[in-house]
C-alpha positions in Angstrom: 68.1 61.2 128.5 69.2 59.8 125.1 67.2 57.4 123.5 69.9 55.0 124.0 70.2 55.5 127.7 66.5 54.7 128.4 66.5 51.2 126.5 69.7 50.3 128.7 67.6 51.6 131.9 64.5 49.5 130.6 66.6 46.3 129.6 68.7 46.6 133.4 65.2 46.5 135.3 63.8 43.5 133.4 67.2 41.7 134.2 67.2 42.2 137.8 63.5 41.3 138.5 63.9 38.2 136.2 67.1 37.3 138.3 65.8 37.9 141.6 62.5 36.0 140.5 64.7 32.9 139.5 66.6 33.1 142.8 63.3 32.5 144.7 61.9 29.6 142.7 65.5 28.1 143.3 65.1 27.9 146.5 66.5 31.1 148.1 64.1 30.7 150.6 64.0 27.4 153.3 61.1 26.1 155.3 62.4 27.0 158.7 60.4 28.8 161.0 62.9 32.1 160.6 62.0 31.5 156.5 65.7 32.1 155.7 67.8 29.6 154.7 71.1 28.7 156.9 73.0 28.0 154.0 72.5 31.3 151.8 76.0 32.5 152.6 77.5 29.2 151.7 79.3 29.6 148.3 78.2 26.6 145.9 80.8 24.3 145.2 79.6 23.2 141.7 80.9 26.4 139.7 79.2 25.0 136.6 75.8 24.7 137.8 75.6 28.2 139.0 74.2 30.2 141.9 70.9 28.8 141.4 71.7 25.5 142.6 71.0 25.1 145.9 73.8 22.7 148.2 71.8 20.4 149.4 70.4 19.9 145.9 67.0 20.4 144.3 65.1 19.1 141.8 66.4 19.8 137.6 62.4 21.2 137.3 63.6 24.2 139.2 66.5 24.8 137.1 63.9 25.7 134.5 63.8 29.6 133.8 60.5 30.9 134.3 58.7 33.2 131.3 58.3 37.8 132.0 55.1 38.1 133.7 52.9 40.9 132.4 54.2 43.9 134.8 57.5 43.2 133.3 56.5 43.1 129.9 55.0 46.0 130.4 57.8 47.9 131.8 60.3 47.4 129.4 57.7 47.9 126.5 57.1 51.6 127.9 60.7 52.0 128.4 60.9 51.1 124.8 58.1 53.2 123.9 59.3 56.3 125.4 62.9 56.1 123.6 61.2 55.8 120.3 58.7 59.1 121.1 62.5 60.8 122.4 64.2 59.5 118.6 61.0 61.0 117.1 61.2 64.5 119.1 65.2 64.5 118.5 64.6 64.5 114.2 61.5 66.9 114.9 63.8 69.2 116.8 66.5 69.0 113.8 63.9 69.3 110.9 62.8 72.7 113.0 66.3 73.7 112.7 66.6 73.2 109.2 63.3 74.5 108.3 64.2 77.8 110.0 67.6 77.8 107.8 65.5 77.6 104.8 62.8 80.0 106.0 65.4 82.6 106.1 67.0 81.8 102.9 63.5 82.1 101.4 62.7 85.2 102.8 65.4 87.3 101.8 64.9 90.8 100.9 68.0 92.4 99.3 70.3 91.7 96.6 73.5 91.6 98.6 75.1 93.8 96.3 73.4 97.1 96.5 70.8 96.4 99.1 71.5 94.1 102.4 70.9 90.3 101.7 68.4 90.4 104.9 66.5 93.2 105.7 67.2 94.7 102.3 68.3 98.5 103.1 70.3 100.6 101.3 74.3 100.1 101.3 76.8 102.7 100.6 77.2 106.6 100.8 73.1 106.9 101.1 72.8 104.1 103.3 74.2 101.8 105.8 78.0 100.9 106.1 78.5 97.7 104.2 80.2 94.6 105.1 81.2 91.3 103.2 80.0 87.8 104.9 83.2 85.7 104.9 81.4 82.4 104.1 78.9 83.8 101.4 80.4 86.9 99.8 77.3 88.3 100.5 77.1 92.3 101.2 75.1 93.0 104.5 74.8 95.9 107.1 76.1 96.0 110.2 73.0 95.3 112.0 72.7 91.8 109.8 76.1 91.1 110.1 78.1 89.5 113.4 81.8 90.3 113.8 83.8 87.4 115.1 87.2 86.4 115.3 87.0 82.4 115.3 90.8 82.5 116.8 92.3 84.2 113.8 94.4 87.0 113.9 92.3 89.0 112.2 88.2 89.4 113.1 85.7 88.3 109.8 82.2 89.3 109.5 79.4 87.1 108.9 75.6 87.7 107.9 72.8 86.2 109.9 72.3 83.1 107.8 75.3 81.8 107.9 75.8 82.1 111.3 72.4 80.2 111.9 73.9 77.4 109.3 76.3 77.1 111.5 74.6 76.9 114.5 72.2 73.9 112.9 75.5 72.2 112.1 76.6 72.3 115.7 73.5 71.8 117.4 72.2 69.1 115.3 75.6 67.2 116.0 76.4 67.0 112.2 80.0 68.3 113.4 80.6 65.3 115.6 79.2 62.6 113.4 80.4 63.9 110.5 77.3 63.7 108.3 73.7 65.4 108.6 71.3 63.3 111.2 68.2 62.1 109.8 65.4 64.8 110.4 61.6 65.3 110.0 60.5 68.3 108.8 57.6 70.0 111.3 54.2 69.3 111.0 51.3 72.1 111.5 50.5 72.3 115.2 47.2 71.5 116.0 45.5 73.5 118.7 44.8 70.7 120.8 46.7 67.1 120.5 45.2 64.3 121.7 47.5 61.4 123.3 46.7 58.2 124.4 46.2 57.5 128.3 50.1 56.6 129.4 49.9 54.5 132.7 52.7 56.5 134.0 53.2 59.7 133.8 56.7 60.7 132.4 58.1 64.1 132.3 58.0 65.5 128.7 61.1 67.0 127.4 60.8 70.9 126.8 60.6 71.8 123.1 62.2 74.7 122.4 60.7 77.2 120.8 60.9 78.5 117.4 60.9 82.0 116.5 59.3 82.9 113.0 61.5 84.4 110.6 61.9 88.1 110.6 61.5 89.1 106.8 58.7 89.0 104.9 58.8 87.2 101.3 60.0 89.1 98.2 60.5 88.3 95.1 63.2 86.4 94.2 66.7 88.4 93.5 68.1 88.7 90.3 71.5 86.8 88.7 72.4 83.1 88.0 71.2 80.5 90.9 73.7 77.8 91.6 73.7 75.3 94.1 76.7 76.4 96.9 78.3 73.3 98.7 79.4 74.6 101.8 81.1 72.5 104.3 81.6 72.1 107.8 84.3 74.5 109.2 87.8 71.9 110.0 88.6 71.8 114.0 90.8 70.0 115.7 88.6 67.0 116.2 89.7 65.4 112.8 89.0 65.3 109.1 85.3 66.9 108.2 86.0 67.0 104.3 83.0 64.8 104.1 80.6 66.9 105.9 79.0 68.7 103.7 75.6 70.3 102.5 73.7 72.0 99.8 71.9 75.6 99.9 70.7 77.2 96.7 71.9 81.0 96.8 71.8 83.8 94.2 75.2 84.5 92.5 75.2 88.2 91.5 78.6 90.2 90.7 79.2 93.1 92.6 78.7 96.4 90.8 81.9 98.4 92.4 84.1 95.5 93.3 85.6 94.7 96.7 89.0 95.8 98.2 91.2 93.7 101.0 93.3 96.0 103.2 94.7 95.7 106.5 96.0 98.8 108.9 98.3 98.4 111.9 98.9 102.2 114.1 102.4 101.7 115.4 101.9 103.8 118.6 105.8 103.6 119.6 106.6 104.7 116.2 104.1 107.2 115.7 103.2 105.6 112.5 100.4 104.3 110.2 100.7 101.3 108.1 98.0 100.6 105.4 98.6 97.6 103.3 96.5 97.6 100.2 96.3 93.6 99.1 94.4 93.0 96.3 90.9 94.4 94.7 88.0 91.8 92.9 85.3 92.6 90.6 85.9 96.4 89.6 83.6 98.2 87.6 85.0 98.3 83.9 86.1 101.1 82.9 88.0 101.4 79.8 86.2 100.0 76.1 88.0 96.8 76.6 86.0 95.9 79.6 88.6 96.2 82.3 90.7 99.0 84.0 93.9 100.8 85.0 93.3 100.4 88.9 95.2 102.1 91.6 94.5 103.0 95.1 94.7 106.5 96.7 94.4 107.3 100.5 93.6 110.5 102.2 93.5 111.7 106.0 90.5 113.7 106.9 90.5 116.6 108.1 93.1 117.9 106.5 95.3 119.4 103.6 94.9 117.8 100.4 98.4 116.8 98.7 100.3 116.5 101.7 98.4 113.8 103.4 97.8 111.7 99.7 99.6 108.5 99.1 98.5 106.3 96.4 99.8 102.8 95.1 101.3 101.8 92.0 98.8 101.3 88.6 98.1 97.9 87.2 97.6 97.4 83.6 94.2 95.6 82.3 92.9 94.1 85.2 89.5 94.1 87.5 91.1 92.0 90.0 94.4 93.5 90.6 97.0 92.3 93.5 99.0 95.4 95.2 100.4 93.7 98.3 102.1 97.8 98.7 102.1 99.1 102.4 101.7 103.1 102.5 103.2 104.3 105.8 101.7 107.7 107.5 104.3 109.0 109.7 103.4 111.3 112.9 100.5 109.8 113.8 99.7 110.7 117.2 96.9 109.6 119.5 94.8 112.6 119.2 94.5 111.7 115.2 94.1 108.6 116.0 90.6 110.0 117.4 89.6 112.7 115.4 90.8 111.3 112.0 89.2 109.4 109.0 91.0 107.2 106.7 89.5 107.6 102.9 90.7 105.1 100.5 89.5 105.5 97.0 90.1 103.3 93.9 90.8 105.2 90.8 91.1 104.3 87.1 94.0 106.0 85.5 93.7 107.4 81.7 96.4 108.0 79.3 94.6 111.0 78.4 94.9 112.5 81.9 91.2 112.0 82.8 91.7 109.3 85.9 87.6 108.5 86.9 86.9 107.8 89.8 85.4 103.8 90.7 84.5 103.4 94.5 85.7 103.9 97.9 85.3 103.1 101.5 86.2 105.0 104.7 87.4 103.8 108.3 87.2 105.7 111.3 90.8 105.7 113.0 89.8 105.4 116.6 88.3 101.9 116.2 91.8 100.6 115.7 93.8 99.4 118.4 97.2 100.4 118.8 100.2 97.6 117.8 97.2 95.6 116.1 96.9 94.6 112.5 93.4 94.5 111.6 92.3 93.1 108.1 89.1 94.4 106.2 87.3 93.1 103.1 84.8 95.8 102.0 82.7 96.4 99.4 83.3 99.7 97.6 80.7 102.6 97.9 80.0 105.3 95.6 80.9 109.1 96.3 78.3 111.6 96.8 80.2 114.7 94.7 79.0 118.5 95.2 77.9 120.1 92.1 79.9 123.0 90.7 79.0 125.3 88.3 81.2 125.1 85.0 82.3 121.6 85.0 81.6 119.2 82.7 82.7 116.3 80.7 85.3 113.3 81.7 87.3 115.9 84.1 84.2 116.7 86.4 84.7 112.7 88.3 87.9 113.6 89.7 87.3 117.2 90.0 84.5 116.6 92.1 86.0 114.1 94.4 89.0 116.1 94.9 87.1 119.2 95.7 85.7 117.2 98.2 88.9 116.5 100.0 89.3 120.1 100.0 86.2 120.9 101.6 86.3 118.2 103.9 89.8 119.5 105.4 88.3 122.7 107.6 90.6 122.7 110.1 93.7 124.7 109.1 96.7 122.2 109.3 100.0 123.1 108.7 102.1 119.9 109.7 104.4 118.4 111.7 107.8 118.0 112.7 109.5 115.0 114.1 112.4 116.7 116.6 115.6 115.2 118.6 116.9 116.9 121.6 120.0 115.2 123.6 122.6 117.0 125.8 125.5 115.6 125.3 127.8 115.7 128.6 131.1 114.6 126.4 130.8 117.2 123.9 129.7 119.7 126.3 126.6 120.9 124.3 123.0 120.7 123.0 122.2 118.4 119.9 119.2 119.3 118.0 118.0 116.8 115.0 115.7 117.2 112.4 114.4 114.3 110.8 111.4 114.8 108.8 108.3 116.9 108.4 104.3 115.5 107.3 101.4 117.0 105.7 103.0 120.8 105.4 101.0 123.0 104.2 101.2 123.6 100.0 102.4 127.0 99.2 103.0 126.8 95.7 100.9 126.6 92.5 101.9 123.4 91.9 100.0 122.5 95.1 103.5 121.8 96.6 106.4 123.4 98.5 110.0 123.5 98.6 110.5 123.0 102.5 113.6 123.9 104.6 113.6 124.2 108.0 115.7 127.5 110.7 116.7 126.6 113.9 116.9 129.9 116.6 118.2 128.9 120.4 117.2 132.1 122.3 118.0 134.6 124.0 120.0 135.5 121.3 123.8 133.8 121.2 125.2 135.6 118.1 125.5 133.8 114.5 126.3 130.5 116.5 122.6 130.7 117.7 120.9 130.2 114.2 120.9 127.1 112.0 119.1 125.9 108.5 118.6 122.6 107.1 119.0 121.8 103.2 116.1 122.9 100.8 113.9 119.8 99.6 112.3 120.4 96.5 108.6 120.1 95.4 107.7 118.0 98.4 105.0 118.1 101.2 107.1 115.1 103.5 110.3 116.1 103.5 113.0 113.8 105.1 116.3 116.0 106.1 117.7 113.8 108.9 120.2 116.4 110.2 121.6 117.3 113.3 122.7 121.0 114.7 125.2 121.3 117.7 124.7 124.1 120.4 127.8 124.7 122.3 126.0 125.5 125.8 126.4 124.4 129.7 123.6 122.1 130.7 123.0 124.7 133.2 122.2 127.6 131.1 119.7 125.8 128.8 116.8 126.0 131.7 116.8 129.7 130.5 116.9 129.7 126.6 114.0 129.1 124.6 114.5 126.6 120.8 112.5 128.3 117.9 111.8 125.9 115.1 110.3 127.1 111.7 109.5 125.7 108.6 109.9 127.5 105.6 109.2 127.4 101.4 111.6 128.5 99.6 110.9 131.1 96.7 113.7 132.6 94.1 113.2 136.5 93.7 111.3 136.8 96.8 110.5 136.7 100.2 110.5 133.1 101.5 106.9 132.0 102.3 106.5 131.2 106.4 104.6 127.0 106.7 104.9 127.0 110.5 106.9 126.4 113.6 106.9 126.0 117.3 109.2 127.0 120.4 110.4 124.5 122.9 111.7 125.8 126.0 110.3 126.7 129.9 108.0 129.3 128.5 106.2 126.5 126.1 103.5 124.4 127.4 102.1 121.1 126.7 104.2 118.8 124.7 106.9 121.2 123.6 107.7 122.0 127.4 107.3 118.2 128.4 110.1 117.4 125.2 112.6 120.1 126.5 112.2 119.4 130.1 113.1 115.6 129.3 116.0 116.6 127.4 117.3 118.6 130.4 116.6 115.8 133.0 117.8 112.7 131.1 121.5 113.9 129.9 123.2 111.6 126.6 119.9 110.1 125.9 118.6 111.3 122.5 114.4 111.9 122.8 112.5 112.3 119.5 108.9 113.9 119.5 106.4 115.2 117.1 105.1 118.9 117.5 102.5 120.3 115.4 103.5 123.2 113.3 101.8 126.5 114.4 100.6 129.8 112.1 103.1 131.7 114.4 106.1 133.4 113.4 109.0 133.9 116.0 111.8 133.9 113.3 112.0 136.6 110.3 112.2 135.2 106.4 115.9 135.8 105.7 
C-alpha cells in the first residue's frame, strides 16, 4: 500500500466514526421500548437542516458537533505515522539503488580500452571477445555485456553498469515522474535495531536484499575525467528530455579504433552481403598523425586471393566513412556453418608497404538467414607467426598474408553456378554457365585465366563439347553464357554432363582447376540438380556446385 492510500484510508475511517457518532447524538435512537425510532426511515423535509435534524424537532444544542475521541485520534495518527514510515522506506530503497550504481562505477577494474571496464579481463586476440557498450561506448567482454534488441532492427550490447543505470530509472519511477525522486543514502545497519513498541502490529514491508558489488576496488584508470550527462531514453509516454542524471566516467581513446559494419546472408541467392559502414578513432599510421585506411575481407578457411574483397582507400583520416557493400557469391548453408569472416583494417602506403591496423572475426554460423545484423566492435591485434628472414616494414602485411594462407588448410578449388533447363519448344537441353567464385590460383601472379568446358557423355561427337570465353587474371569470373544440346528428353536419363574449369596458358598445356559431373551416376546436390531438370520441363534451375580435383576431360 502506498503512503497516499494509507492517509486516505485513515481519514475515511475517522470520518465514518465521526458521522455515526453525530447521528446518534442527533436522535437517531428514540425512547421506544424497542430502542428504534419509527421515523428513522422518513426523509427530512428540511433539506437545509441536513440529516442530523429529527422531524419532530430537537434542541439546537444537539446540532453541535462533538470533538474526536482519543481513540479516533489515535487511529488517525497511527495511519499517518505508517504512511510517513513507508515514505521513509521508499526513499531508502531508492537510495540503495543509487548507492549500488555508484559502487559499481567506483569499483571498475579495467580501462574500457584494452581491458574490460568491469572485470578487467584482457581483450583482443590474447583474451576474451570484445564488444562496445551502446550507451557509454566502453569496451567490455561478452561476460560483462548483455545483448539486447530493445525493439530495434539490430541487437545492441550494453555493459552491466549501463544496464543497472537503466534499472535505477525504471525502479525509482524517474521515467514516469520526469525527474529523479528524493532519496536517502542507506546508513550502516546495526545488528539489532530498537523500535518503539507499537499498539497495533502492522505487517512490515519486505526490504529488498542489496547484493554487494562483484568487483573489488582498484586504482582509478588513466584518462581525462568528464561529467557524462545521460538522459532517459525517449519512449511513447512523452517527451523525456528533462530527465537527466550526471555520472562521472573515464573517457579514454581506443588504441586501434572501432569498426561499424553489417552482415546479411541472402539464403535464396546464396550470397553474403558485407556492408562496411565506418571506422572511428583508428590508430595513426602516417607521420602527419593520420592514416589512409581501407578494409579487407577474407573467408577462413580457404584460399587467400580468391575470397579476398576490399573497399576503396580513404586518404588522410582516422574516422573514415565507406558505406560500401562487398558481396560474396556462392555461399551455401554448409559454408555458413564452418566459415569465419575475417575483417581487417589496413593502412595503404604510397611505397607499397601496406600496414596492418587491426581486425575482427565473426563466425558465420551465428548469422541468421535473411536477417541483417549490425556490429560496432573494437579492433583487435593480429597474432603474427614469426618467420625467419623477414624484417622491416614488409613484415607487417607479409605475416598477415601468411596467416591467412596457413589457416586455409582445407584445399578448395572453387565453386561454379550452373543453370539447367530442358526446352520443349526447342527440343533440347540448355546449359548456362553463370559464374565461378573462389577459384584456386594457378599462375605465379596469384591469379588464373579461367574458362569452362562442357562435355555431354556418352560421346555425341563434336556437338557434345562446348567451351566458354577466357577471363583474364581473375579468381571470380562471370561468364553468363548458355549452350544448347539437341537431344530428346528421354535420352537425358542415360547421359551425364562433365563440367571442368581450366586455367589458360600460352605455349603449354592448360592447368586443370576443378570440375564436377551432373547426371544419374552423380550423388548429392549434383544428382538432385539433374533430376529436377528432368522433372521440371521449361523451368530454369540454378545450383552452386563445389569443384572437385578430379579431371574427367582432356586439356585440349
